[in-house]
VMD Tcl script that builds the backbone (N, CA, C; Angstrom):
set m [mol new atoms 318]
animate dup $m
set s [atomselect $m all]
$s set {name element resname resid chain x y z} {
  {N N MET 1 A 1.048 -1.608 0.270}
  {CA C MET 1 A -0.025 0.343 0.107}
  {C C MET 1 A 0.926 1.470 0.052}
  {N N SER 2 A 2.046 1.133 0.407}
  {CA C SER 2 A 2.539 2.479 1.052}
  {C C SER 2 A 3.792 2.251 0.161}
  {N N GLU 3 A 3.418 2.283 -1.165}
  {CA C GLU 3 A 4.507 1.901 -2.464}
  {C C GLU 3 A 6.294 3.287 -2.242}
  {N N PRO 4 A 7.107 3.492 -2.345}
  {CA C PRO 4 A 7.811 4.911 -2.385}
  {C C PRO 4 A 7.481 5.491 -3.928}
  {N N ASN 5 A 7.691 6.449 -3.951}
  {CA C ASN 5 A 7.192 6.820 -5.968}
  {C C ASN 5 A 8.577 6.429 -6.509}
  {N N ALA 6 A 8.051 5.798 -7.769}
  {CA C ALA 6 A 9.482 5.084 -8.221}
  {C C ALA 6 A 9.418 6.279 -8.897}
  {N N THR 7 A 8.313 7.393 -8.953}
  {CA C THR 7 A 9.064 8.628 -10.611}
  {C C THR 7 A 9.173 9.811 -10.140}
  {N N GLN 8 A 9.911 9.965 -9.708}
  {CA C GLN 8 A 9.785 10.465 -8.831}
  {C C GLN 8 A 10.808 12.300 -9.541}
  {N N GLN 9 A 10.116 13.251 -9.993}
  {CA C GLN 9 A 10.482 14.483 -10.253}
  {C C GLN 9 A 11.265 15.093 -8.907}
  {N N THR 10 A 13.278 15.331 -9.632}
  {CA C THR 10 A 13.980 15.800 -8.267}
  {C C THR 10 A 13.671 17.819 -9.514}
  {N N ASP 11 A 13.423 19.362 -8.276}
  {CA C ASP 11 A 12.817 19.905 -9.270}
  {C C ASP 11 A 14.766 20.338 -9.539}
  {N N THR 12 A 15.162 20.789 -10.005}
  {CA C THR 12 A 15.919 21.541 -11.383}
  {C C THR 12 A 16.275 22.527 -11.282}
  {N N GLN 13 A 15.529 23.425 -10.038}
  {CA C GLN 13 A 16.011 24.787 -10.366}
  {C C GLN 13 A 16.582 25.393 -10.656}
  {N N THR 14 A 17.507 26.745 -11.478}
  {CA C THR 14 A 18.902 27.165 -12.179}
  {C C THR 14 A 18.656 28.153 -11.434}
  {N N GLN 15 A 19.294 28.697 -9.980}
  {CA C GLN 15 A 19.748 29.874 -9.249}
  {C C GLN 15 A 20.395 31.001 -10.800}
  {N N ALA 16 A 20.126 32.324 -10.383}
  {CA C ALA 16 A 21.341 33.000 -10.707}
  {C C ALA 16 A 22.521 32.896 -9.567}
  {N N GLN 17 A 23.644 33.867 -10.312}
  {CA C GLN 17 A 25.220 33.377 -10.063}
  {C C GLN 17 A 24.765 34.779 -9.038}
  {N N VAL 18 A 25.059 35.295 -7.967}
  {CA C VAL 18 A 25.698 36.699 -7.476}
  {C C VAL 18 A 26.546 37.282 -8.014}
  {N N THR 19 A 27.113 37.966 -8.727}
  {CA C THR 19 A 27.937 38.808 -9.090}
  {C C THR 19 A 28.395 40.016 -8.436}
  {N N PRO 20 A 29.772 40.765 -8.978}
  {CA C PRO 20 A 29.262 41.604 -7.960}
  {C C PRO 20 A 28.455 43.255 -8.921}
  {N N LEU 21 A 28.843 42.877 -10.810}
  {CA C LEU 21 A 28.158 43.755 -11.271}
  {C C LEU 21 A 26.710 43.587 -10.689}
  {N N ARG 22 A 25.790 42.590 -11.278}
  {CA C ARG 22 A 24.379 41.725 -10.967}
  {C C ARG 22 A 24.415 43.242 -9.494}
  {N N CYS 23 A 24.843 43.349 -8.197}
  {CA C CYS 23 A 25.199 43.897 -7.284}
  {C C CYS 23 A 25.000 45.037 -7.504}
  {N N VAL 24 A 25.693 45.338 -8.271}
  {CA C VAL 24 A 25.546 47.266 -8.568}
  {C C VAL 24 A 24.869 48.105 -9.556}
  {N N ILE 25 A 24.323 46.907 -10.568}
  {CA C ILE 25 A 23.253 47.107 -11.079}
  {C C ILE 25 A 21.763 47.405 -10.478}
  {N N GLY 26 A 21.241 45.485 -9.524}
  {CA C GLY 26 A 20.355 45.987 -8.765}
  {C C GLY 26 A 20.308 47.081 -7.825}
  {N N SER 27 A 21.631 47.699 -7.231}
  {CA C SER 27 A 21.573 48.696 -6.567}
  {C C SER 27 A 21.036 50.265 -7.113}
  {N N VAL 28 A 21.559 50.137 -8.697}
  {CA C VAL 28 A 21.732 51.743 -9.119}
  {C C VAL 28 A 20.387 51.627 -9.239}
  {N N MET 29 A 19.046 50.347 -10.111}
  {CA C MET 29 A 18.175 50.025 -9.962}
  {C C MET 29 A 16.575 50.985 -8.676}
  {N N SER 30 A 17.363 50.310 -7.726}
  {CA C SER 30 A 17.045 50.889 -6.538}
  {C C SER 30 A 17.034 52.003 -6.400}
  {N N GLY 31 A 17.895 52.307 -7.277}
  {CA C GLY 31 A 18.237 53.390 -6.018}
  {C C GLY 31 A 17.954 54.760 -6.667}
  {N N GLY 32 A 17.475 54.566 -8.114}
  {CA C GLY 32 A 16.796 55.158 -9.106}
  {C C GLY 32 A 15.390 54.586 -8.472}
  {N N LEU 33 A 14.422 54.081 -7.538}
  {CA C LEU 33 A 13.228 53.494 -7.141}
  {C C LEU 33 A 13.298 54.773 -6.073}
  {N N ALA 34 A 14.501 54.921 -5.166}
  {CA C ALA 34 A 14.601 55.590 -4.291}
  {C C ALA 34 A 14.471 57.073 -4.490}
  {N N PHE 35 A 15.498 57.388 -5.425}
  {CA C PHE 35 A 14.838 59.319 -5.601}
  {C C PHE 35 A 14.078 59.236 -6.334}
  {N N ALA 36 A 12.926 58.760 -7.250}
  {CA C ALA 36 A 11.953 58.689 -7.789}
  {C C ALA 36 A 10.427 58.354 -7.028}
  {N N ALA 37 A 10.961 58.057 -5.422}
  {CA C ALA 37 A 9.920 58.091 -4.609}
  {C C ALA 37 A 10.154 58.670 -3.794}
  {N N TYR 38 A 11.144 59.365 -3.720}
  {CA C TYR 38 A 11.650 60.911 -2.778}
  {C C TYR 38 A 10.782 61.936 -3.617}
  {N N SER 39 A 11.529 62.270 -4.694}
  {CA C SER 39 A 10.985 63.733 -5.082}
  {C C SER 39 A 9.177 63.171 -5.420}
  {N N LEU 40 A 8.504 62.170 -5.590}
  {CA C LEU 40 A 6.933 62.416 -5.624}
  {C C LEU 40 A 7.025 62.724 -4.449}
  {N N MET 41 A 7.240 62.599 -2.789}
  {CA C MET 41 A 7.270 62.348 -1.438}
  {C C MET 41 A 7.359 64.056 -1.478}
  {N N ILE 42 A 8.531 64.657 -2.120}
  {CA C ILE 42 A 8.671 66.138 -2.515}
  {C C ILE 42 A 7.424 66.788 -2.412}
  {N N ALA 43 A 7.390 66.794 -3.385}
  {CA C ALA 43 A 6.210 66.708 -4.169}
  {C C ALA 43 A 5.161 66.516 -3.832}
  {N N ILE 44 A 4.348 66.307 -3.408}
  {CA C ILE 44 A 2.488 65.295 -2.289}
  {C C ILE 44 A 3.598 66.429 -1.246}
  {N N ALA 45 A 4.028 66.323 -0.068}
  {CA C ALA 45 A 4.476 67.555 1.073}
  {C C ALA 45 A 4.222 69.152 0.807}
  {N N THR 46 A 4.454 68.946 -0.271}
  {CA C THR 46 A 4.679 70.786 -1.575}
  {C C THR 46 A 2.989 71.202 -1.518}
  {N N THR 47 A 1.836 70.438 -2.466}
  {CA C THR 47 A 1.137 70.064 -2.347}
  {C C THR 47 A 0.278 70.337 -1.306}
  {N N PHE 48 A 0.537 69.363 -0.595}
  {CA C PHE 48 A -0.247 70.128 0.744}
  {C C PHE 48 A -0.048 70.680 1.571}
  {N N ALA 49 A 0.850 70.869 1.677}
  {CA C ALA 49 A 1.284 72.446 2.612}
  {C C ALA 49 A 0.293 73.415 1.652}
  {N N ASN 50 A 0.103 73.371 0.524}
  {CA C ASN 50 A -0.166 74.936 -0.594}
  {C C ASN 50 A -1.517 74.571 -0.594}
  {N N LYS 51 A -2.741 73.209 -0.113}
  {CA C LYS 51 A -3.826 73.712 -0.429}
  {C C LYS 51 A -4.517 73.113 1.283}
  {N N PRO 52 A -4.597 74.527 2.216}
  {CA C PRO 52 A -5.383 73.859 3.297}
  {C C PRO 52 A -6.344 73.377 3.222}
  {N N ILE 53 A -6.757 72.854 4.158}
  {CA C ILE 53 A -7.867 72.504 4.024}
  {C C ILE 53 A -9.074 73.840 5.058}
  {N N HIS 54 A -9.548 73.306 3.527}
  {CA C HIS 54 A -11.052 74.945 4.256}
  {C C HIS 54 A -12.149 73.747 5.451}
  {N N SER 55 A -12.425 73.917 6.526}
  {CA C SER 55 A -13.859 73.626 7.242}
  {C C SER 55 A -13.223 73.853 8.693}
  {N N ASP 56 A -14.461 73.879 9.223}
  {CA C ASP 56 A -14.703 74.649 10.309}
  {C C ASP 56 A -14.799 73.206 11.623}
  {N N ASN 57 A -15.387 71.719 11.199}
  {CA C ASN 57 A -15.523 70.978 12.191}
  {C C ASN 57 A -14.086 70.399 12.639}
  {N N PRO 58 A -14.063 70.225 12.871}
  {CA C PRO 58 A -12.782 69.306 13.545}
  {C C PRO 58 A -12.946 67.769 13.550}
  {N N ILE 59 A -13.956 67.093 13.315}
  {CA C ILE 59 A -13.626 65.474 12.959}
  {C C ILE 59 A -13.128 65.135 11.566}
  {N N VAL 60 A -13.682 66.878 10.275}
  {CA C VAL 60 A -12.401 66.896 9.414}
  {C C VAL 60 A -11.458 67.109 9.259}
  {N N LEU 61 A -11.763 68.554 9.661}
  {CA C LEU 61 A -10.176 68.251 9.931}
  {C C LEU 61 A -8.802 67.502 10.285}
  {N N ASN 62 A -8.710 66.125 11.492}
  {CA C ASN 62 A -8.738 65.610 12.107}
  {C C ASN 62 A -8.635 64.153 10.973}
  {N N ILE 63 A -9.763 63.593 10.162}
  {CA C ILE 63 A -9.511 63.143 9.532}
  {C C ILE 63 A -8.552 63.744 7.715}
  {N N ALA 64 A -8.431 64.597 8.056}
  {CA C ALA 64 A -7.689 65.677 6.549}
  {C C ALA 64 A -6.288 65.003 6.947}
  {N N SER 65 A -6.297 65.206 8.408}
  {CA C SER 65 A -4.582 65.716 8.924}
  {C C SER 65 A -3.626 64.040 8.480}
  {N N ALA 66 A -5.212 63.346 9.018}
  {CA C ALA 66 A -4.188 61.648 10.181}
  {C C ALA 66 A -4.157 61.233 7.412}
  {N N VAL 67 A -5.195 61.501 6.948}
  {CA C VAL 67 A -5.005 60.996 5.488}
  {C C VAL 67 A -3.125 61.853 4.839}
  {N N ARG 68 A -3.268 62.741 4.726}
  {CA C ARG 68 A -2.216 63.832 4.557}
  {C C ARG 68 A -1.062 62.978 4.869}
  {N N THR 69 A -0.912 62.807 6.121}
  {CA C THR 69 A 0.411 62.285 7.315}
  {C C THR 69 A -0.023 60.701 6.698}
  {N N LEU 70 A -0.354 60.005 6.665}
  {CA C LEU 70 A -0.575 58.548 5.743}
  {C C LEU 70 A 0.471 58.476 3.795}
  {N N VAL 71 A -0.013 59.430 3.451}
  {CA C VAL 71 A 0.470 59.778 2.525}
  {C C VAL 71 A 1.847 59.932 2.554}
  {N N VAL 72 A 2.179 61.322 3.025}
  {CA C VAL 72 A 3.571 61.304 3.307}
  {C C VAL 72 A 3.940 60.515 3.257}
  {N N GLY 73 A 3.444 59.805 4.788}
  {CA C GLY 73 A 4.445 58.956 5.638}
  {C C GLY 73 A 4.680 57.162 4.675}
  {N N MET 74 A 3.861 57.318 3.894}
  {CA C MET 74 A 4.190 55.569 2.657}
  {C C MET 74 A 5.046 56.445 2.067}
  {N N THR 75 A 5.111 57.038 1.273}
  {CA C THR 75 A 5.861 57.523 0.211}
  {C C THR 75 A 7.928 58.132 1.026}
  {N N ALA 76 A 7.751 58.335 2.308}
  {CA C ALA 76 A 8.888 58.231 3.016}
  {C C ALA 76 A 9.684 56.992 3.295}
  {N N LEU 77 A 7.917 55.715 4.026}
  {CA C LEU 77 A 8.865 54.943 4.002}
  {C C LEU 77 A 8.800 54.076 2.575}
  {N N ALA 78 A 8.581 53.780 1.222}
  {CA C ALA 78 A 9.174 53.825 -0.219}
  {C C ALA 78 A 10.643 53.821 -0.437}
  {N N SER 79 A 10.550 55.118 0.226}
  {CA C SER 79 A 12.502 55.738 -0.296}
  {C C SER 79 A 13.166 55.554 0.576}
  {N N GLY 80 A 12.487 55.281 2.009}
  {CA C GLY 80 A 13.846 54.884 2.622}
  {C C GLY 80 A 14.390 53.263 2.802}
  {N N VAL 81 A 12.600 52.719 2.546}
  {CA C VAL 81 A 13.339 51.022 2.110}
  {C C VAL 81 A 13.659 50.981 1.059}
  {N N PHE 82 A 14.037 51.708 -0.211}
  {CA C PHE 82 A 14.517 51.469 -1.404}
  {C C PHE 82 A 15.734 51.834 -0.842}
  {N N GLY 83 A 16.034 52.802 -0.953}
  {CA C GLY 83 A 17.688 53.557 -0.354}
  {C C GLY 83 A 18.116 52.487 0.668}
  {N N ILE 84 A 17.628 52.213 1.384}
  {CA C ILE 84 A 19.147 50.989 2.301}
  {C C ILE 84 A 18.635 49.486 1.325}
  {N N VAL 85 A 17.985 49.017 0.609}
  {CA C VAL 85 A 18.184 47.898 -0.856}
  {C C VAL 85 A 19.494 47.444 -1.563}
  {N N ALA 86 A 18.699 49.519 -1.951}
  {CA C ALA 86 A 20.371 50.301 -2.499}
  {C C ALA 86 A 21.601 50.207 -1.579}
  {N N VAL 87 A 22.044 50.846 -0.709}
  {CA C VAL 87 A 22.944 50.840 -0.146}
  {C C VAL 87 A 23.632 49.079 0.187}
  {N N GLY 88 A 22.661 48.580 0.445}
  {CA C GLY 88 A 23.393 46.875 0.557}
  {C C GLY 88 A 23.766 46.287 -0.573}
  {N N LEU 89 A 22.982 46.417 -1.277}
  {CA C LEU 89 A 23.376 45.732 -2.301}
  {C C LEU 89 A 25.178 46.355 -3.024}
  {N N LEU 90 A 25.062 47.717 -3.032}
  {CA C LEU 90 A 26.217 48.068 -2.765}
  {C C LEU 90 A 27.264 47.836 -2.465}
  {N N ALA 91 A 27.154 47.274 -1.167}
  {CA C ALA 91 A 28.189 46.884 -0.209}
  {C C ALA 91 A 28.320 45.381 -0.538}
  {N N LEU 92 A 27.588 44.632 -0.521}
  {CA C LEU 92 A 27.658 43.623 -0.889}
  {C C LEU 92 A 28.034 42.511 -2.286}
  {N N GLY 93 A 28.140 43.924 -3.063}
  {CA C GLY 93 A 28.498 44.343 -4.707}
  {C C GLY 93 A 29.749 44.114 -4.260}
  {N N ILE 94 A 30.001 44.820 -3.149}
  {CA C ILE 94 A 31.912 45.746 -2.883}
  {C C ILE 94 A 32.726 44.394 -2.472}
  {N N GLN 95 A 31.586 43.529 -0.910}
  {CA C GLN 95 A 32.128 42.859 -0.649}
  {C C GLN 95 A 32.645 41.331 -0.914}
  {N N LEU 96 A 31.812 40.808 -2.230}
  {CA C LEU 96 A 32.450 39.860 -3.250}
  {C C LEU 96 A 32.702 40.128 -3.950}
  {N N LEU 97 A 33.299 41.837 -4.450}
  {CA C LEU 97 A 34.819 41.695 -5.491}
  {C C LEU 97 A 35.242 41.048 -4.863}
  {N N PHE 98 A 35.578 42.226 -3.615}
  {CA C PHE 98 A 36.786 42.402 -1.944}
  {C C PHE 98 A 37.117 40.101 -2.293}
  {N N GLN 99 A 36.265 39.412 -2.294}
  {CA C GLN 99 A 36.748 38.071 -2.013}
  {C C GLN 99 A 36.856 37.400 -3.115}
  {N N HIS 100 A 36.268 37.835 -4.088}
  {CA C HIS 100 A 36.736 37.853 -6.069}
  {C C HIS 100 A 38.270 37.840 -5.481}
  {N N LEU 101 A 38.839 39.149 -5.577}
  {CA C LEU 101 A 40.311 39.135 -5.628}
  {C C LEU 101 A 40.936 38.495 -4.262}
  {N N THR 102 A 40.738 38.808 -3.515}
  {CA C THR 102 A 41.791 38.119 -1.737}
  {C C THR 102 A 41.942 36.706 -2.680}
  {N N LYS 103 A 40.995 35.936 -3.248}
  {CA C LYS 103 A 40.795 34.681 -3.373}
  {C C LYS 103 A 41.633 33.789 -4.468}
  {N N ARG 104 A 41.556 35.272 -5.224}
  {CA C ARG 104 A 42.476 34.843 -6.738}
  {C C ARG 104 A 44.062 35.345 -6.272}
  {N N HIS 105 A 44.967 35.752 -5.736}
  {CA C HIS 105 A 45.426 35.931 -5.470}
  {C C HIS 105 A 46.066 34.960 -4.588}
  {N N SER 106 A 45.415 34.351 -3.084}
  {CA C SER 106 A 46.061 33.248 -2.790}
  {C C SER 106 A 46.358 31.587 -2.985}
}
mol reanalyze $m
mol bondsrecalc $m
mol representation Tube
mol addrep $m
């Protein structure tokens, strides 16, 4: 009843080799996205600052303030995450380059 499967298939997934060039390319792409998110955040914050909320209702003022803070905060978070990824990938590329150079000379 409990026969082993005679036709077992092995998953042969080929993983991309990590190279310093791939790390630098990824870092540049992530840095570009970080800059784009930062520019978007500045544009949104400037637009919000130039268009005040016209209402006497305190609930409307609180909700509008919370939504504006959330929108600017989310773009700031995206900018920060992409920036940290860019720095990390660049550091990984430098580390791999040093490992490659020291292995070749040893």
